[in-house]
C-alpha positions as CSV (number, residue, x, y, z in Angstrom):
1,M,-0.1,0.0,-0.2
2,N,1.5,3.1,-1.0
3,K,2.0,6.3,1.1
4,R,-0.5,8.5,-0.9
5,Y,-3.4,5.9,-0.3
6,I,-2.5,5.7,3.4
7,Y,-2.5,9.4,3.6
8,T,-5.9,9.6,2.0
9,I,-7.5,7.1,4.2
10,S,-6.1,8.8,7.3
11,T,-7.3,12.3,6.1
12,Y,-11.0,10.6,5.4
13,I,-10.9,9.2,9.1
14,L,-9.8,12.3,10.6
15,S,-12.6,14.6,8.8
16,L,-15.1,11.9,9.8
17,M,-13.9,12.1,13.5
18,L,-14.0,15.9,13.4
19,L,-17.7,15.7,11.8
20,F,-18.6,13.6,14.6
21,A,-17.0,15.9,17.3
22,V,-18.7,19.0,15.9
23,Q,-22.1,17.2,15.7
24,A,-21.6,16.0,19.2
25,C,-20.9,19.4,20.5
26,K,-23.8,20.8,18.5
27,D,-26.2,18.2,20.0
28,D,-24.8,19.2,23.4
29,D,-25.8,23.0,23.0
30,N,-29.2,21.9,21.9
31,T,-29.8,19.7,25.1
32,T,-32.2,21.0,27.6
33,D,-32.4,20.0,31.2
34,N,-35.9,19.4,32.0
35,S,-35.3,18.4,35.6
36,V,-37.3,20.1,38.0
37,L,-35.3,22.9,39.9
38,T,-35.6,21.4,43.3
39,L,-34.5,22.9,46.8
40,L,-32.4,20.4,48.4
41,S,-31.7,22.0,51.7
42,Y,-31.7,25.5,53.4
43,T,-30.0,26.5,56.6
44,P,-30.9,27.5,59.3
45,D,-34.1,25.4,59.8
46,N,-37.2,27.2,59.4
47,G,-39.0,28.6,62.5
48,S,-35.5,28.3,64.4
49,E,-34.3,31.1,66.7
50,I,-31.0,33.0,65.1
51,A,-29.1,36.3,65.7
52,E,-29.9,39.5,64.4
53,T,-27.1,39.1,61.8
54,G,-26.3,36.2,59.7
55,T,-27.2,34.4,56.4
56,V,-29.8,32.2,55.2
57,Q,-28.2,29.6,52.7
58,L,-30.4,27.9,50.1
59,T,-28.9,25.0,48.0
60,F,-30.4,23.7,44.9
61,N,-30.1,20.6,42.6
62,K,-28.4,22.8,39.7
63,N,-27.1,26.1,39.1
64,V,-29.7,28.8,39.5
65,R,-30.1,32.5,38.5
66,Q,-32.4,35.3,39.7
67,T,-35.2,36.1,36.9
68,A,-34.8,39.9,35.7
69,G,-37.3,42.1,37.2
70,S,-38.2,39.7,40.2
71,T,-38.0,40.7,44.0
72,I,-36.9,38.6,46.8
73,S,-37.6,40.3,50.2
74,M,-36.8,40.2,53.7
75,N,-39.3,41.6,56.0
76,G,-41.2,43.1,53.2
77,E,-38.2,44.9,51.8
78,A,-36.5,44.0,48.6
79,V,-33.2,42.4,49.0
80,R,-30.0,41.6,46.7
81,V,-29.2,37.9,47.1
82,I,-25.7,36.6,46.1
83,I,-25.8,33.3,44.0
84,T,-22.8,31.0,43.4
85,N,-23.6,28.2,41.0
86,N,-26.4,26.2,42.9
87,I,-26.0,28.1,46.3
88,V,-28.2,31.2,47.0
89,Y,-26.9,33.3,50.1
90,C,-29.1,35.9,51.6
91,H,-27.2,38.1,54.2
92,F,-29.2,39.9,56.9
93,D,-28.3,42.7,59.5
94,L,-31.5,43.5,61.2
95,P,-30.6,44.9,64.7
96,T,-34.0,46.5,65.4
97,A,-36.1,43.7,64.1
98,T,-37.6,40.7,66.2
99,K,-38.4,38.5,63.2
100,L,-37.2,37.6,59.8
101,T,-39.3,36.7,56.8
102,L,-37.6,35.7,53.6
103,D,-39.8,35.4,50.6
104,I,-38.9,34.1,47.5
105,P,-41.7,34.1,45.2
106,E,-42.7,31.6,42.5
107,G,-40.3,32.3,39.3
108,A,-38.0,34.6,41.2
109,L,-35.2,32.0,40.8
110,T,-34.8,29.9,37.5
111,D,-32.2,27.3,36.3
112,F,-30.2,28.2,33.1
113,Y,-33.1,26.5,30.9
114,G,-35.9,28.4,32.2
115,Q,-37.0,25.9,34.6
116,S,-38.6,28.2,37.5
117,F,-38.6,27.5,41.3
118,E,-41.9,27.2,42.9
119,G,-41.0,29.6,45.6
120,I,-40.6,29.6,49.4
121,T,-41.2,31.7,52.5
122,L,-39.1,31.2,55.6
123,N,-39.6,32.6,59.0
124,F,-37.0,32.9,61.8
125,P,-37.4,34.7,65.3
126,L,-34.5,36.9,66.0
127,V,-32.7,36.5,69.3
128,P,-30.7,39.3,70.4
129,T,-27.0,38.9,71.0
130,M,-26.1,39.1,74.7
131,K,-24.5,42.4,75.4
132,L,-24.0,45.2,78.0
133,F,-25.1,48.8,77.8
134,D,-22.7,50.6,75.7
135,A,-22.4,53.2,78.4
136,V,-23.7,53.7,82.1
137,V,-23.9,57.4,83.3
138,D,-24.1,57.3,87.3
139,K,-23.5,60.2,89.6
140,N,-22.1,58.1,92.3
141,G,-19.1,57.1,89.8
142,K,-20.2,53.4,89.5
143,G,-20.8,53.9,85.6
144,D,-18.5,54.8,82.7
145,Y,-19.4,58.5,83.0
146,T,-21.2,61.1,85.6
147,S,-22.4,63.2,82.8
148,V,-25.2,62.4,80.2
149,Q,-23.5,64.6,77.6
150,A,-20.1,62.8,77.9
151,A,-21.7,59.6,77.2
152,I,-23.2,61.0,74.1
153,N,-20.2,62.5,73.1
154,A,-18.5,58.9,73.2
155,A,-20.9,57.3,71.2
156,P,-19.8,56.4,67.7
157,T,-21.1,58.7,64.8
158,N,-23.5,57.4,62.2
159,Q,-24.7,54.3,63.9
160,T,-27.2,52.0,62.3
161,Q,-28.1,50.3,65.3
162,P,-29.3,51.3,68.8
163,Y,-26.3,52.6,71.0
164,L,-27.5,51.8,74.6
165,I,-26.9,54.5,77.4
166,F,-28.2,53.7,80.9
167,I,-28.7,56.6,83.4
168,T,-29.3,55.9,86.8
169,N,-31.3,57.9,89.4
170,G,-29.8,61.5,90.0
171,T,-30.3,65.2,88.9
172,Y,-28.0,65.8,85.9
173,E,-28.0,69.5,85.6
174,E,-26.3,70.0,82.1
175,L,-27.3,71.0,78.3
176,V,-27.9,67.9,76.4
177,N,-27.5,68.0,72.7
178,V,-27.7,64.9,70.5
179,N,-25.8,66.2,67.1
180,S,-27.2,65.0,63.6
181,N,-24.4,62.5,63.3
182,K,-25.4,60.6,66.5
183,P,-28.4,58.5,65.1
184,F,-30.0,55.5,67.2
185,I,-29.0,56.8,70.7
186,H,-31.2,55.4,73.2
187,L,-31.4,57.0,76.6
188,I,-32.7,54.8,79.5
189,G,-33.3,56.1,82.7
190,Q,-33.9,54.2,86.1
191,D,-37.0,56.0,87.2
192,W,-38.7,58.7,85.5
193,E,-39.0,60.8,88.5
194,K,-35.6,60.3,90.1
195,T,-33.7,60.4,86.6
196,V,-33.7,64.1,85.9
197,I,-31.9,66.0,82.9
198,T,-32.3,69.6,83.7
199,Y,-30.8,73.2,83.1
200,K,-31.8,76.6,84.1
201,M,-32.1,78.7,81.0
202,N,-34.6,80.5,78.8
203,R,-34.7,82.5,75.3
204,T,-35.9,86.0,76.2
205,T,-34.3,88.9,74.3
206,D,-35.6,91.3,76.9
207,E,-32.8,92.6,78.9
208,N,-35.4,93.9,81.5
209,N,-36.8,90.6,81.8
210,A,-36.0,88.6,85.0
211,G,-34.9,85.9,83.2
212,W,-32.2,87.7,81.1
213,P,-29.2,86.7,83.2
214,Y,-30.2,82.8,82.2
215,S,-31.0,83.4,78.5
216,S,-29.4,81.9,75.6
217,R,-29.8,85.2,73.9
218,N,-27.8,87.1,76.5
219,P,-24.3,87.8,75.1
220,A,-22.6,87.1,78.5
221,N,-23.9,83.6,78.3
222,A,-22.7,82.9,74.9
223,S,-20.0,80.4,76.1
224,I,-22.1,78.5,78.4
225,I,-25.6,78.4,77.1
226,T,-24.9,77.2,73.6
227,Q,-28.3,76.2,72.6
228,D,-31.9,77.2,73.0
229,G,-33.3,74.4,75.0
230,A,-32.2,72.4,78.0
231,T,-32.1,69.3,75.7
232,V,-31.9,69.3,72.0
233,L,-32.2,66.3,69.7
234,Q,-31.1,66.6,66.2
235,A,-30.5,62.9,65.1
236,T,-33.0,60.3,63.9
237,D,-33.9,57.3,65.6
238,F,-33.7,58.7,69.0
239,Y,-35.4,56.9,71.7
240,A,-35.8,57.8,75.4
241,E,-37.5,56.0,78.3
242,N,-37.9,56.6,82.2
243,I,-36.5,60.1,82.1
244,S,-37.6,63.4,83.1
245,F,-36.5,66.3,80.9
246,E,-36.8,69.6,82.4
247,N,-36.0,73.2,82.3
248,K,-35.3,74.7,85.6
249,W,-36.3,78.0,84.6
250,G,-40.0,76.8,83.8
251,T,-40.2,74.6,86.9
252,D,-38.6,76.9,89.6
253,E,-39.6,80.5,88.3
254,R,-43.0,80.1,87.5
255,A,-44.1,83.2,89.3
256,N,-42.6,85.1,86.5
257,R,-44.9,83.3,83.8
258,G,-42.4,83.0,81.3
259,P,-40.4,83.7,79.0
260,Q,-39.9,80.7,76.6
261,A,-38.1,78.1,78.6
262,D,-37.8,75.0,76.5
263,A,-37.0,71.7,78.1
264,M,-37.0,69.6,74.8
265,I,-36.4,70.5,71.2
266,T,-36.8,68.0,68.6
267,R,-35.3,68.8,65.3
268,A,-35.5,65.1,63.4
269,D,-37.5,62.2,62.1
270,R,-38.1,59.0,64.1
271,I,-37.9,60.5,67.7
272,A,-39.7,58.5,70.5
273,F,-40.6,59.0,74.1
274,N,-42.0,56.2,76.5
275,H,-43.0,56.9,80.3
276,C,-40.9,60.0,80.2
277,R,-41.9,63.6,81.7
278,L,-41.3,67.0,79.9
279,R,-41.6,69.7,82.3
280,S,-41.4,73.6,82.0
281,Y,-43.9,76.7,81.8
282,Q,-43.6,78.2,78.3
283,D,-42.9,76.5,75.5
284,T,-41.8,73.0,76.8
285,W,-41.4,70.8,73.9
286,W,-40.6,72.7,70.8
287,T,-41.2,70.1,67.8
288,R,-39.0,72.2,65.4
289,N,-39.5,69.5,62.8
290,Y,-39.6,72.0,59.7
291,T,-37.7,74.3,57.9
292,S,-39.6,77.4,56.6
293,G,-39.7,77.4,52.8
294,S,-38.8,73.7,52.6
295,S,-40.9,70.8,52.0
296,S,-38.0,68.1,52.4
297,N,-38.5,67.7,56.3
298,I,-41.9,69.0,57.0
299,N,-43.5,65.5,57.7
300,M,-40.8,64.4,60.1
301,R,-42.5,62.2,63.0
302,N,-42.2,62.2,66.7
303,Y,-44.1,59.9,69.0
304,A,-44.8,59.8,72.8
305,T,-46.6,57.4,74.8
306,D,-47.2,57.0,78.6
307,C,-45.7,60.3,79.1
308,W,-46.2,63.5,81.2
309,I,-46.2,66.8,79.6
310,E,-46.4,69.7,81.9
311,G,-46.7,73.6,81.2
312,C,-48.9,76.6,81.0
313,V,-48.0,78.8,77.8
314,D,-47.8,77.2,74.1
315,Y,-46.2,74.2,75.7
316,V,-46.2,71.9,72.7
317,Y,-45.7,74.1,69.9
318,G,-44.0,73.9,66.2
319,G,-44.5,71.7,63.3
320,G,-44.2,68.2,61.9
321,N,-46.2,65.1,62.4
322,I,-46.4,64.4,66.3
323,L,-48.6,61.3,67.9
324,I,-49.0,61.4,71.5
325,E,-51.0,58.8,73.1
326,N,-52.0,57.5,76.7
327,S,-50.3,60.4,78.2
328,T,-51.2,63.5,80.6
329,F,-51.0,67.0,79.9
330,Y,-50.8,69.0,83.1
331,N,-51.5,72.5,83.2
332,V,-49.7,74.4,85.8
333,D,-51.3,77.8,85.8
334,Q,-54.5,80.0,84.7
335,Q,-55.1,80.4,81.0
336,S,-53.1,77.5,80.1
337,K,-52.7,76.6,76.4
338,I,-51.7,73.1,75.5
339,T,-50.5,73.6,71.9
340,A,-49.3,76.3,69.3
341,G,-49.2,74.8,65.9
342,S,-47.0,76.1,63.2
343,H,-47.6,73.6,60.6
344,V,-46.1,74.3,57.0
345,E,-48.5,73.5,53.9
346,G,-48.1,69.9,53.0
347,T,-47.7,68.6,56.7
348,E,-49.8,65.3,56.5
349,W,-51.0,64.9,59.9
350,G,-50.0,67.6,62.3
351,Y,-50.4,67.4,66.0
352,V,-52.7,64.3,67.0
353,I,-53.6,63.8,70.7
354,K,-55.1,60.7,71.4
355,N,-56.2,58.6,74.4
356,C,-55.0,61.4,76.9
357,I,-55.8,63.2,80.0
358,V,-56.2,67.1,80.5
359,D,-55.3,67.5,84.1
360,G,-53.9,70.5,86.1
361,E,-53.7,73.0,89.1
362,E,-57.1,74.3,90.2
363,A,-56.1,77.8,88.7
364,A,-56.2,76.1,85.2
365,N,-59.8,75.0,85.8
366,N,-62.1,76.5,83.4
367,S,-59.3,78.5,81.8
368,T,-57.4,76.3,79.9
369,V,-57.8,75.6,76.2
370,F,-56.7,73.0,73.5
371,G,-54.4,75.5,71.8
372,R,-54.0,78.6,69.4
373,P,-52.9,79.1,66.0
374,W,-49.2,80.4,65.8
375,Q,-48.0,80.3,62.3
376,N,-48.6,78.7,59.0
377,S,-51.5,76.2,58.6
378,P,-51.9,74.6,62.3
379,L,-53.2,71.2,62.3
380,T,-54.3,69.6,65.9
381,V,-56.8,67.0,66.8
382,F,-57.5,65.8,70.0
383,I,-59.3,62.2,69.9
384,D,-60.9,60.4,72.8
385,T,-59.7,63.1,75.4
386,K,-60.5,62.8,79.0
387,L,-60.9,66.1,80.7
388,K,-60.1,66.1,84.6
389,I,-60.3,69.9,84.7
390,N,-62.7,71.9,82.5
391,I,-61.6,73.6,79.4
392,T,-63.2,76.9,78.2
393,P,-66.4,76.6,76.2
394,A,-64.6,77.7,73.2
395,G,-62.0,75.2,73.6
396,W,-59.4,77.2,71.4
397,E,-57.9,80.6,71.6
398,D,-57.2,83.1,68.9
399,M,-53.6,84.2,67.9
400,S,-51.9,85.2,64.6
401,T,-53.3,82.9,61.7
402,L,-56.4,80.6,60.8
403,P,-56.2,77.1,61.7
404,K,-56.2,74.4,59.0
405,L,-57.8,71.8,61.0
406,Y,-58.7,72.4,65.1
407,A,-61.0,69.6,65.8
408,E,-61.8,66.9,68.4
409,Y,-63.7,63.4,68.8
410,N,-65.2,62.0,71.8
411,T,-64.1,64.3,74.4
412,T,-65.5,63.4,77.8
413,D,-65.1,64.6,81.3
414,A,-63.6,63.0,84.4
415,D,-66.8,60.7,84.7
416,G,-66.6,59.6,81.2
417,N,-69.8,61.9,80.0
418,P,-69.7,63.6,76.7
419,V,-68.5,67.1,76.7
420,D,-70.7,69.9,75.1
421,T,-68.8,71.2,72.2
422,S,-71.5,73.5,70.8
423,E,-69.4,76.5,71.5
424,R,-66.2,75.8,70.1
425,R,-64.6,78.9,68.3
426,T,-65.3,79.5,64.9
427,H,-64.4,82.9,64.6
428,Y,-60.5,84.2,64.4
429,N,-59.3,87.4,63.7
430,A,-57.8,85.8,60.3
431,G,-61.2,84.6,59.0
432,E,-64.0,82.4,59.9
433,Y,-63.5,78.4,60.6
434,T,-66.2,75.8,61.0
435,K,-64.5,72.3,61.3
436,T,-64.5,71.9,65.1
437,T,-65.4,68.1,65.4
438,L,-64.4,64.9,63.5
439,T,-66.9,62.1,62.4
440,A,-66.2,58.7,63.6
441,E,-64.9,57.8,60.2
442,E,-62.6,60.8,60.2
443,A,-61.1,59.8,63.6
444,A,-60.6,56.6,62.7
445,R,-57.8,57.5,60.0
446,Y,-55.8,58.8,62.9
447,T,-53.9,55.6,63.8
448,Y,-50.4,54.9,64.9
449,E,-50.0,52.9,61.5
450,N,-50.7,55.7,59.3
451,I,-49.0,58.4,61.2
452,I,-46.0,56.7,62.9
453,Q,-45.0,53.6,60.5
454,S,-46.1,55.5,57.6
455,K,-44.2,54.5,54.3
456,D,-40.9,53.1,55.9
457,G,-42.2,51.0,58.7
458,W,-40.9,52.7,61.7
459,N,-42.0,51.1,64.7
460,P,-41.1,52.5,68.1
461,K,-43.3,50.2,70.0
462,L,-41.0,47.3,69.4
463,Y,-38.5,49.4,72.0
464,M,-41.0,49.1,74.5
465,Q,-41.6,45.5,74.8
466,K,-40.9,44.6,78.4
467,T,-38.9,41.5,79.2
468,T,-39.7,39.5,82.4
469,T,-38.2,40.4,85.6
470,P,-36.0,37.7,86.9
471,E,-36.8,35.6,90.1
472,V,-33.7,35.9,92.1
473,S,-32.3,33.6,94.6
474,K,-29.3,33.9,97.0
475,N,-26.7,31.4,97.7
476,G,-24.2,32.8,100.0
477,A,-22.7,35.9,98.3
478,T,-24.0,35.0,94.9
479,L,-27.4,36.0,93.4
480,N,-28.7,33.6,90.8
481,W,-31.6,33.6,88.3
482,D,-32.7,31.9,85.2
483,K,-32.2,33.4,81.8
484,V,-34.9,35.8,80.5
485,T,-36.2,35.1,76.9
486,N,-35.2,37.9,74.8
487,A,-32.9,39.9,77.5
488,I,-29.4,41.2,76.3
489,C,-28.2,41.8,79.8
490,Y,-29.2,42.2,83.4
491,V,-28.9,45.4,85.6
492,I,-28.5,44.9,89.3
493,F,-29.6,47.5,92.0
494,K,-28.4,47.3,95.8
495,D,-31.1,49.1,98.0
496,G,-32.4,50.7,94.8
497,V,-29.0,52.1,93.8
498,Y,-27.2,51.0,90.6
499,D,-24.6,48.4,91.6
500,G,-23.7,46.7,88.2
501,Q,-24.7,44.8,84.9
502,T,-24.0,41.5,83.7
503,I,-24.7,39.3,80.6
504,D,-24.5,36.3,83.1
505,T,-27.4,34.8,85.2
506,F,-25.1,35.2,88.3
507,Y,-23.9,38.2,90.2
508,E,-21.3,38.3,92.9
509,I,-22.4,40.7,96.0
510,E,-20.5,42.4,98.6
511,D,-23.2,43.3,101.4
512,Q,-25.2,40.1,102.0
513,D,-27.6,42.4,104.4
514,A,-28.6,44.5,101.6
515,T,-31.5,44.0,99.5
516,Y,-30.7,43.3,96.0
517,T,-32.9,43.6,92.8
518,V,-32.2,42.5,89.3
519,K,-34.1,43.8,85.9
520,S,-33.8,42.2,82.5
521,V,-33.0,44.5,79.5
522,N,-34.4,44.2,76.1
523,R,-32.3,44.4,73.0
524,Y,-33.4,48.5,72.8
525,G,-32.1,49.0,76.4
526,G,-35.5,49.1,78.0
527,L,-35.7,47.5,81.5
528,S,-38.2,45.0,82.7
529,E,-41.1,46.2,85.2
530,D,-40.8,45.9,88.9
């Protein structure tokens, strides 16, 4: 056999082999995997308790990808997942949540041939990580600081989770300011009557006024009174519990009937107070939640519940959306005016005062009003109010503008009887006004969900959920108790005075003759009840 023939045969065989190889590759390219896209496993197990930060991992039987335009969500919010071949990683960091719901709808995941996953919803309770308060303020020197402001100054900037500061009983005479770069500050007091933040100052511009030596407008005070209120909150996501915020000019110099002496100035969205006292005389709480001429921040929200708000002249005033529930407004003098609104056009809700008590000194009886229109387009409603003192028949007082909405619903006297509202004010110097009452349907719109949770789901009621107070036994010099569900740490008091904190379920004591009590702490810093 000659070489030419062998070469021809070899070339023919090689060509056939290449043809078969190309055809095989072509057949592979057209092959479709029609097997069902199946979830083989996931971790952690559905329903199991997990920490606030971690990863949910799902493993499939083949490689997957997310469908364009689909949404995978955690707690109702769209999230981006990471996919490596057949494993889907869902990372989460939810320090303010109590549960995690992961929802992968049908069709959100497919294989590379279009086979879709049927979808799944997983639910996990989030158990807080054990940790101590980030800082303790104690006048007796048993904490990290003796000054509230010092503890705030030491807090990291631009926090995205609660920074917990415990304040023990004592009177802290100091100006307090939470700057805008210090979000998520949680101030937790030991007792709302005995944990007091106060300062003696006012805002008079009158050099002949008795308050001039204490005025923030007095040039002689420029270096010591650096703000217009005793406490000023400029950061979002602030929370306070069990604290009295006072202005000593307003509480100690009431015979002067003024001038403005703010105990609290709030200037940010998502600020909440639980079981707190705000006390002064004129301008107790300035909700300065707007900037004139701006529409970017006129709907900032403040929430207060189970609080005591005390004053005489315009003692809740300003703008923004404020919901105050289950609280007492205490009027300390004759001709008390609870509110003075200045709501910029476009404000959605304004002042909403719901399920509250109006009470006060005898001098305030029969001379108190719900409020007066200060500036712009005031919005104020009183819903399900109990009057322990009588307000005037007019209910409202004139000032400098016409209210956009001044109305009430289901106002009762101290015995629960309906109050006559037929003489409520309809004439103001700025014009006529007729809407003095709400219908039941209108009143039903003023809910926590609509006003506070709103569009972003902010829910400060989570901060207020109480853990259980542990039952403590003593074995020699050691206190012992069982772990409390959802507690992050425990605070120990000796004869009612702060002694220490621990993440353990035991505590060594020095004085076996003293009475020790232990309170558990929730993830937001709130103490268990007595």
